N, C-alpha and C positions, 0 to 999 in steps of 0.2 A: 502494503499499501504505498501509496505517495505522501512525501510528506504533505504536498496540499488537498488533496484524499484526504486524511488521517485531521488540518484545518479546519475540511468545512463536514465534517462529522463533527464537531468535535460540540462540548454539549453547551456550553460557552454559547460560541458560535446564534447554534440552536436557539439559545434565550433569546438571543438577541434581534434574531429574525420569526420572533415570533407574533403573531401565534397561525403565517403560513409558509416556515421553516423556507429551511436556508437553499434548497431546490427550484423557488419561485425565484427567486434575486436572480440565483445560477443563469435559469433559466435566460431571464435582458440579456443578457451578458453575450451569452452559443448558444445556443440551446441545444446542442448535446452535452455543457457540466453536468456534472449530477451527481451529489453526495450518495444521497438515498432513490431518486424516481430514477424509471427505467426509459427511458426511448432511442427509436433507433430511426438510421438515417436513412431511405429508403434506395438504394445505390442501382439495382438493377432491374426494370420491368421485361420477366418475355407474357406472351401472351401463345397462352395454348392451346385453344382453338377461338375459333371465330363466328360458334355456334350466332347463330341469331337473337337480339336476345336475353339469350344468356351465355357471354363471354366468359372464358375461365382465363386468368392473372400465373406467373408464379414474382411476389416480391421479392428479390432478393434484400436485405435489410441489415444493416453492420448497424449494434446496439450498442448502448453509454458499458465503459466501465461496470456499471453497478451492474446488468445485466450479469444472473449465474447458471446461466444454460441450463439446458430440458433434458429430458426422459423423451427419448421414442415414444408418442404419443401425445403425449401435453399440452397441451391449446394455451392458448393469452388474453387475454382481454386486450383492445385495439381502441385509443381513444384522438380521433380523426376529429379536430374544429376546420369542419364545412366552411367553406366561404360562403357572408352574408346571412353564414346563424353564430344568434349570441351564447351557443352552448357545445357545448364538447362532447360529439357520441359515443357512442364506443359499443361498439364491437368484441364478439369472440372468435377466435380463428384457431386451425390448429396446426400445428411448427409440422411443415410436407421436410424437414432438411433431415440431415442424421441427427442422433441427440451428441449436442454441443456442449461446451465452459464455458468456462464464467467470458463475459467480454465477447466471443467469437458469430461468426454470419449467419445468417437463419434467415428461411424462407419461409412463406407461406404464399399460400394456393389458393384466388377467391375469385368465387363463381359470381358476376354479377348479375342480380338480381333482377328483374322489372323494376319492383314496388323496393330495391335497398337501398338508398341511401349514400348508404358508406363503402356497400361492395363496389358500384357502379363505381362511384369517383376513386375507390382503390385502385382497379382495374384500368382503368386509364389512368391513374398519377403519373406525375414524371421524377428519376431521378431526381433527387433535395428535397424532399417529403423529408418533414420529420413526423415519426409518430409517437404516440404516447402507448406503453407497455407495463404488462403486471407481468409479477414471478410469474414463468410456466407451471402453471395448474395442472391435476389432474391422474385420476391413478390405470387413466384405460392404458399400461404399462407393460412390454415383458414381465413376471416375473425372473427373469433371471439372465443376466448378461451375457455377451458374444466371450468373455474367459467362463462362464462355467456354465455351459447351454444346455446339457441337459442333453436326452436323448431323445424326449418328446416328440411328436409331428405337431406342426403349426399350421392350420389349417385359419387365413383371412380373407374369409365374406365382405365386400363390400359394395352400395350400389349411389351411381354422385355422386359425391365432393366428400362422400365415406371414404374416399378411399388417398385419401388427407395421410391421416394417423397411420396406414396401413403398410402408407413408399413409406413412413417416418422410421417405421423398423425393418420393414429388410432394406432399407437403405443403409441401416446403423449395422444392421444383424450382414451385409456383405463387406460394407468400407474396415467391422470392424475383424473375419477373423471367418466367417463363418462358411462352415464344410462341414453338407451333408450328410455325405461319403462318414462323420462323427457318429451318425444314428439321425441325426436330427431332420430331415427334409420339410420341405414348406410344402403348401397351395394354394396360389393367389389366383382367389375365382374376384370378379366384380360384371357389375353390372351396369352398362350403360346406353344412352337410350337410343345412341348410333355409334358405328362408326367416329362419324367428323365430332360427337361430342365428348368421344373418351379420351380424356386429358393422362398425360407420361405415355402415350402410344409407341412413343420411337424412346424411349429408353426401358420401357416394359417389353421390349419386342428384345432385342437385346437379352436381357436378365432369358428372355426363356432359354433364348437360340445358345447362351455360353453352358457350359461345364460345370454345374453349381449347387443340383438336385433343385431347385426352384421351379415348381412348374408350377404354367401361367395360365386360365383362359378369361378371358375377357369376353362374354357373353352382349352382342346388344338385341334391345329394339325386344327382352322376349327377358320371362320373367321367373324369380326362384321360386325351385321344386321339388319331392322327395326327387324324385324322378333323376332330375339336376344333381340334386346332390349325391344319389347315389351310384351312379355314374362317372361323376365328376373328385367328386371328394369320399369313396371309400373307408367306415370306417369317422362316415366324420362324424357320430355322436359323442365316443372313446378321444377323442382330438381334438389339442388345447383354441378356440376357436375364438378369434376375433371380429363381430359382428359390425360394424358402424354405414349407416346409408340413411336411408327414408325410412317414415313411418311403415307404413302397410309392409314395405318388406324387408326389417326389421320384424316388424309380427306376424307374418310368413314366419321367418323362420323362429324363431321363437317357440314355435307350436311342435316344430321338427326336433327341437332338441328336448322337448314339452319330457324333468324326470331328469334327464344329462345337466350333472358338477362343471360340465366342461364347458360352457360357455362364456363370453367374456362380451358386454357391449360399453357405445359411448356416447350417448342423444345428443351432440354439441349444445348444451343444455350447463351449464354452470350450479352448481350445488350452491342452493340459499337457502337459508331457512325464514322461517313466516316471516310478515314483517309487525311493526306493533298493534297494536287493541284498537279494530277502526273500533270506535270507543272514544265519548269527550269532548275534547276543537282543541285548536294548536291556533298559540297564542302568537301575532307578528308587536311582543312590546312596541319595537321603535318607531312599525307605524301603525301600531292602535286597531292591525286587521285582528279579527278571527275566526278561526271557519272552523266545522266540523271536521276531526279527523279521519282520513279516510284509512289509512295504516301504509301507506308510501312514502317514500323517504320526506324526511323534514324540506329536502330540498325541492323534493318534486313537486310537493303541497303548499311552500313558499312560490313556485314558480305558478304552477297552476291555481295564487290568490291574486296572482298581476307583478307582485316582488319579481325584482330577477339581482338573487345575490351571486355574489362571486361567487365564481364555482371553477375546477380547471378539471384534471383528470375523470371525475363522475363513480370511480368506482371505489374512493377509500386506499390513494396513493398519496398524493401529491399537496393534499393539507389548506387547497385556498380558499377553499369552504367555511374552515374551521371560524365557530361562532362560537359563543356562550350561550348556552344552556341555563336560565335560569330557575326554573324551578322541571319538575316530571320527573319518569320514568322513561325515556329513550333506550331499543332494540341494535343493536351490531345487526346489519340485515344478511352482513357477512359471516360471522361468528355466532351470533344468537347469545354476544354476550348484553346482560341489561344493568345499566347503569344509573342508577335516584338523588347521586349525585348534586348538590344545587349548585349555583354561581361554575360550574364547568365548562368547558369549553369542547366540542362536537364533530362531530365532522359530518357536515349535515348530507351529505349529498349515499353514509350508509348507514344513516341513524335515524331508526322508525320510530316513535313515540307513542309513546303506552298506556293511552286515559291522555289526559289532559296536560298533558303543557306548554313551560312559557319560553320559546327563544329568541334571543335583543336582533334579530330581523326591522 
């Protein structure tokens, strides 16, 4: 750790920068300077498909040194300051590159949805764009490492954008010395709407042609079925299986694995504890406004009341939204922890009122 980093992370400087935190001010000098937050600069954008209405692109990101790395299969929250918007939009994307170490580049593979403001912006992004990231999250990961590969075969069943965590795992295994001859054979089964909609097509063709004991099946325009699985992945119910894709496909596969403990799934949804209790009222003391408590975060309820409090990442990282709570109880929407201390500073983007609450806004 450099001397500058130690100073930036010191308690003394944190106290001087309160309530916003050191990173709030470092970003004003250089968006890639950070003591605690993670930011990343887009250094390359590669178009994977040009499917009308839903193109896919892979963004290569160079994170700040605060990035702690990721395990293959994990995801990140991405914060984006959209032009013309006062709010920072936050979305969740799986890291598609092989497992990374602290500070190493990563890739995100994003499909642009017709109503997806963030996804459309990212697919059309230019190098130089700076994004806000959370640290890697999620446990949809291989239970062993390439250094201790085990002997059990692996099966990946994916559909659409669900291919990204499986590709991260497969890339990690191949990069780090995976050897199917040791006993662990891999079957990669992916469903896409069409050949034109198939992402990573060239790379998967190379993997399929290589002598690596990885079997690749790309299925276009068909649905998963018991007959398909029996034909393409014999013994699938007794095989460690990783499943990710559209909900209908996942439901169908779950039925085929009923009673088996070998299936692991990823839903592309953050694990968030229930929000605050939708009782009582939220009072914004500085403006004299009071609204019925909906159970949403204090930030969301303030914006719905017509206020425009300062906010940044909207995911509990940057402390830009830190505000004094005068009275009441709040629940942290990510951890579930509750606090009833009077006159305490809270991050309103991840704090939901539990009953009556008074906030200095």
